[in-house]
N, C-alpha and C positions, 0 to 999 in steps of 0.2 A: 503492500499499499504506500501511496505517496503522501506528502505532507498536505494539509489543508490549513489555509490562513485566510482569515477574514477580518482584515484591519478597519478601523473606524476612521482613519484619516489618509488623505492622499499621500503625505510624505511617508508614511509606513509603507503604503502599496508599492511606491517607487522604490523603495529600499528593498522590498522582496524581490523586484524585477531585476535585481542584480544577479539572480541566478535564474536558469531557464524554468519557467512555469507556465501553465495553462490560466488564463484569464477567464473567469467566469461572471457572468452579469445575471441575465435573466434566465438562462440555461436552456432555451427552447431550441437551440441547435445542439448544445453540449450533450444533453441527456439522450436525446434520440440517436445521436451517433455512437453510444455507448451501450446501447441494449445489448444484454446477454453477455457482457465481458466485465472484468474486473477494472475499476478506474484506479490506475496505478501510477498516474502522473502526478506531480506537484500541482495543486490547485490554488489559485489567488482570487478569493470571491470578493469582488468589489461592490457588492449589493449594499453594504452599510455605510459608504462614504457619502456623507450628505450633501458635500460640495460638487459632487458629480451628477446631481439630480436637479431638475426643474428647469423653467424657462424664464429668461429675463430679457430686458431690452434697454437700450440707451439710445443716444443720438445716432450711433453708426449702425445700428440693427440688432439682431436677436442673437442670444447665447442659448443653444439646446443643450443642457448637460447630457452627459454620454449614457448615464443609465436611467434617464427619462423614459418612461414606457409609452407604448403607443397609445394607451388609454389616457394617459396623462396629458400626451399631445391633444387627443380629441377633446378633452375637458378644458383646455387652455383657451384664455380669451386672446385669439390671434385674427388678423386681418385677412381680407379676401386673397392677398398675396399667397397665404398658406393653404388655400384650398386644395391644390393638388396633393400636398403632403397629407393633408386630413383624409382626402380621399382614399389615398393608398393605404394609410393607417387601417382603414376600415377593411382592407383587403388582406392583412397580414394574419393568416390564419383565423381561428375563431376568437371569441371574448377572452378566453383563458389565456390563449397566447398573446393577446393584446395586453393584457393586465401584467405579463411577466417580460415579454420581450422588449428590448431596449434598442434605442435608436442607433448607438454606436455598435451594438452587437450586429445589427443588420448590414452595416458597413463593413466592419471587420470580417465578416463571414465571407464577404466578396463573393457572392454567388451570382452568376449572370442574371439570375431571376429575382434578385432582392427587390422587393417593392419600393423601398426607400430610396433607392439610388436615382432613378429617372427624376422625380420631383425635386430632390436636392440639387441634382445638377441644373435643372432649369431654374432653381433659386440662386445659381452662382455661389452654392455654400462652399465653406472651407472647413476642415478639420483642424482642431488644436491637439497637438501631440506633445507629451511631457516625459522627461526622465529625470533622473536625479540633479543633472547639471544644466538643463536647459529646457525652454518650451519653444517650440516652432509651429507655424502654421502652413497648411498646403492647400491648395484648391482641391476639392473633392475630385475634379477630373484628373488630377495627377496620383492620388492617393491609392486607387484602386488600379493596379497594373495587369491583372489577368484572373482567370478562374481561381478563386481561393487565394488570391496573392494581393498583398497591399505594401506599400511603403513603410508600413509600422516595424520599427527596429525591436529586436527582443526584449531590450529593456525599456520599451516606450509604453505608454498607455494614452489612448484616445481619450481625451478628457472632456471635449466639447465640440459641438457643430456650430459654425457661425453664419449667419444669413444676413447680408446686407441690406440696408433701406433703400428705397429708391426716392428720386426726386418727384416723379410724376405718378399717377395713378396706375396701380398694377393689379392684375387678377392672374390666377392660374387655375390649370385644371388636368385631371389625370383619368386615364382608361386604362383597363386591364382586360384582356382576351383570354379566357381559359375554356377547359372542357366543360365547366360548370361555373355556376355563379360565384360560389363561395368555397373556400377550404381547397385551394388549387393552385398549382405552379403555373404560371402564366406562359401562353403561347407566345405572346408579344404584349408589351406595355408600352405607354407612351405619356409624356407629360410636357406640358406648355406653360411658359410664363409670359405674359405680354405687358409692357408698359405702354399706357395709352395717353395721347394728347391730342386734344381737339379732333376728336372722332378719327384719329389714325394711329397706325401702329408705330410707336416711336422705336422701340426694340423688342425683340423676341428671342427667347431661347427655348430650344426644343430638344428633348432627350428620348431615347428609345432603349428599351431593356429587353433581354431575352432574345436578341438578334445578332449578338456577338459574344465575345468572351467577357467583354466590359461594356457597360451601357454607354452608348454614345450619343454626343450632340451632334445636330444637322447643321453644320454652318452655312452650306447652300441654300438650304430652305430658310434659315434665319435671314440670310441676305436677301432673299427674294422677297420676304414678307415686311422688311422694314421700310417704314414710310408710306405703305399702302392704306387706302381707306378701310375702316373697320365696318365693312358692308357684307351683304348677302354673298359676294363674289370671293370672299376671303378663303373660303375652304377650297375653292376651284384652282388655286395657286400651287397646291401640293402637286409635285411630279415624282415619278420614279427615280429619275435623276438625282433627286433630292437625297436619296438614300444610299449614296455612294460609301458612306462611312461603315455601313452594317455588313456584316458576314455571317448570316444565319446558317444553322445546320439544320440537317434532316435528323428528326429522332421521332419518338414514339408519340409526341404531343403535335407534332405538324412538319411538313416539309420546309425546306428553305424558301421555296417559291411561294408557298402559302403564307408563310411569316411575312415576306415582303410585301405582298398584296394586302394582308390584313393590316400592315403597318400604314400603307396609305389611306386605308378605310379609317382607322381609328384616328390619324392626323386630321383627316378631314372632317370628322365627327367632332373632335376637340375644337377645331376653329370655328366650325358652324355654330357650335354652343357658345363660344365667346363672343362671336358677332351678334348674336341673337339677344 
């Protein structure tokens, strides 16, 4: 059996990371991956560290604590900018999973189908990482580098997610396609954030998940939508060429061709909803 530690402060947790151990927060990925076998690794349970939990804001934006749960996010008083992330939160398993699963755990797990990643990419989020000697911040787009792979060093802890404020009115939306409505891994999912000025799209950020090893922004589509009127023709501006960064695979949930076709449909539905 390995050692189990449950520190009450961040400093103690970072000290424990001086030697290799597995970080445990909500446990919604940890425990299912170990069904039927002995847990023999050293465990660092960060669930008691109060400074890692909760949502706050200041003039620059919002800070989402690493161990904030999906249910806590849903209950928080947040502006329409966060609608996509809240919609994704409702898709993260069932209510029991949402009560236990954490925002940072979803990112550190680095699954191509992680529901929280596309909305946070579309929010231009950054992650805050800490070890005993320094704190650093990385754009989320640089943090996840592959299937189950991140830039997190062995002695680092993801302590918060940061979302910047915007000078103009902004809104967001998220859609997920699966084999059924709930409790399902996505075939494809998409999130969009729009900044709006004088009934025109000022800037837009679009992200797609489950269509590559890492969720991807779509810069060609973002450029095509920037500055256009916010009207009924907005959805028609999505073209298949805009999906160039995606690299879907064939698997039991759907073919690569189906995923690309479904992505165009989801993006058009998102834009139509925003325009209406």
